[in-house]
N, C-alpha and C positions, 0 to 999 in steps of 0.2 A: 827567377827574375832579380835583376840588380838595378840600382839607381846610379846614374852617371851625373854627378854634379860638376858642371864645367863653367869656366869663365874665360873671357877673352880680353886681350889688350890690343889697342888699335893705334895706327899711325895715320898721319895726313901729310900732304905735301907742303913744302915751305919754300917760297921764292926769296932767297936771301937778298937779292938785289933790290927787290921791291918791298922786302920785309913784310911779306903777305902770305897767308895760307892759300894754297891752291888745291883743288879737288877734281878728281875724275868722276864725272856724273854717274858712271856705271858702278863705281866702287869708291865712294867718298871716304870710307873708313877701312883701311887695309889691316888685316890681322897680322900682328907681329909676335903674339904669344898665345898659346893654348895651354890651359891648366885644368886638370880634372881630378876628382876624387871618386872612387868607386865604392859604393855601399852595398852590402848584401841585403837580403830580404828582412833582416833584423836591424838594419840601419847601422851596422858596424862597418868601419872603414877597412877595406881589404886590399886596396891598391890605389896608386896615384899615377898621374900622367902629367908631364910638363915638357914643353918644347918652345923655344923661340922659333920664329919664322922669318926667313930672309925676305925682306920686302922687294917687290918687283915694280910696283907702280910708283911708290914714293921711296926712293932708295936711301934717303937720309932720314934719320929720326928727327921729327919736328922738335925744336928746342923746348917747347912747353910740355910735349909728351915725355921728353927725357926727364924734365924736372918732376913731373907728376909720377912717373912709373919707375924711374931710375934705369930704364932700358937704354943702352947705348948702341952706337953703330957697331962697336966691337962685338957686342952680344949677338947681333943678328947676322954679322958678315958671313960667317961660315955655317949658319943654321940651315936646315932643310928648307926648300921652297914650299909654297903653300900646298901644292898637290901632294908632295911627299908627307908633309906634316898632317894633312887631312887624312891620308891613308893610314898613317900611324895612329891617329885619333880613332878612326873607324875600327882598327884592329883592337884598340884598347876597349872600345865599347863592346866589341865582340859579338853582340847579339842584337838584331834589330827589334827584338821584343823588350829590350831593356828600356828603362824610362830615363829620359833626360831631365835634369833639374837645373834651373837657372834663376839668377836673381834679376827678375824682370825679363820680358821677352825680347828686349833689344838685342841681346847677344845671339839669340836664335836667328833673328832677321839678318844681322850682319854676317853670321856664319853662312847662311844661304846666299846672301849677296856675293860673298867672296867665292863660294862654290860655283855660282852661275857665271861669274866673271871669267873663271878659268874653264868653264864648260865641263865640270867634273860630274861624275855619276854620284847620285845619292842612294844607290842600291845598298842595302844593308844598314842604312842610317835610320835609326828610329825617329819617327815623327811624333811619338808619344812624349809628352812633357808635363812637368809641374812647375808653375811659376811660384817659387818659394817666397819671393818678396810679397806677392799678393796675399798668400796665406799668413805670412808674418804680420802684414798690415791688419788683417782681420783679427788675428790673435791678440794684437795689442790695441784693438778697437780704434784704429786710426779713422778719422772722418773719411767718408766716401770720396775717392779721387785723390787722396793724399797718401802716398806710399812711404813706408818707413825705410830709412837708409840702412845699409848693412852694418855699419859701425854702431849705429844707434841700437839696432836689434841685439848685437853682441853685448853691448853695455847693459841694456835692460835685462838681459838674461843672466847677467853677471858671469859671463864666460871669460876664460883667460885670453887676453889679447897679447900674445907673445910673438906675433908675426906682424909684419908691415902690411898695409893695404896697397891697393893699386898694383898688385902683382897677381897674375892670373891664377897660379896655383894656390897662393895664400887666400885670395878671395873665394875660390872654390872650396877651400877648406873651411873658411868661416861660414859660408853658405850651408855646407853640410852640417856644421854644428847647430845652426839655427834650425835646419830641417829636422834634425834628431830631437830637438827640444820642443818643437811645436807640433810634431806629427800627431795626427789623429785620424780616425776612420772616416771623417767627413772630407778629407783631402782627396780630390778626384783628379784624374789625369785628363789632359786635353790632347787633341790632334793638331799639330801645327801645319798650316798651309801658307807657304811663302807667297804664292800668287795672290791670295786674298789679302794678306798682310801688306804686300807691296803696292797693291792697287786700291786699297780702301780709301774712301774719302775722309780727309781729316775732319774731326768734330771739334766743337768748342772745348777748350781745355781751361783748367784753372790757371790764373795768371801766376807766373813764376817770379818771385822776388829776386831778381838778379843782383840788385844792390846788396842784399843780404848775403847772397852766395859769394859775390866778389869780396865782400868784407871778410868772410871766413877764410878765403884763400889768401887775402892780404895778411891776416894774422898768421897763417901757416908759413908763408914765405917771408914774413917780417919785412915786407916792403910793398909799395904800390904795384898794381898790375898795369901793364901797358895795354894798348888797344888790341894787339894781336892775341895776347893771353886771354883777355876778356872774350874775344871772338871764339877761341877754342872752347872755353868753358860753356859759352852760349850754345855752340854747336853740339857739344856732348850732351847737354841737358835736353836740347831740342830733339835729338835723335832718340833720347830715352833709353840709351844703352844700359844704364843701370838704375837710373832714377835715384841715385844715392843722395843723401842729404848733404847740405853744405858743410856739415861739421866733419865729414870724413877727411882725414889727413892725407897728405901726399906721400906718406911712407907706409900705406896700407899694404898688408901682405896676405895672400890667400893660401 
């Protein structure tokens, strides 16, 4: 048995004439990078996986996504399409009995949403997973409903931060470091069911202080945010794809 710690980066559409974000309802967040780290049963890193993905729905990188991830149109222009990248990723996973590890379940949801959009098979794709962020939040005794951010976890564990964040491979690497350091016998796996996740009725959630989040990005970029940038940040947090804290910098590396 092995652990596959993975992370995704996403793109959205942008109408330059209207200066407005646009989304396809069936796939609002299109995957443009897949990064993963493979751990053996002793939690030792034994392999890595990284690929950009050529966008099909939103063919140009959204300006704010570019600023946050440093992914450019040139990076993805000659990259494999999603179906090819997904098959490569499944080959890397290699065994449907391997356990997927993610920083928040949002990446699992968007992976399945992209898979469904292209009508791809999930045969040999493990549905067993561990939400590392949840267990890290328990480890650090965060209040119920308040998840710890990846960078905060790395900092609190006093681990070396020699890579930038908001890069799929780097974030997967950092997630694997946290997993190695907090692992215990009480960590249990779960089975992911996209149909239930996609159809579940939203429940009341704690209020997110977006003013504080915008303030952190303002410090990171050293300038005010425009309305479009605020909208992207709001959508990312609403989707819950990482639930990262507002202190994570735009040069994160996984």
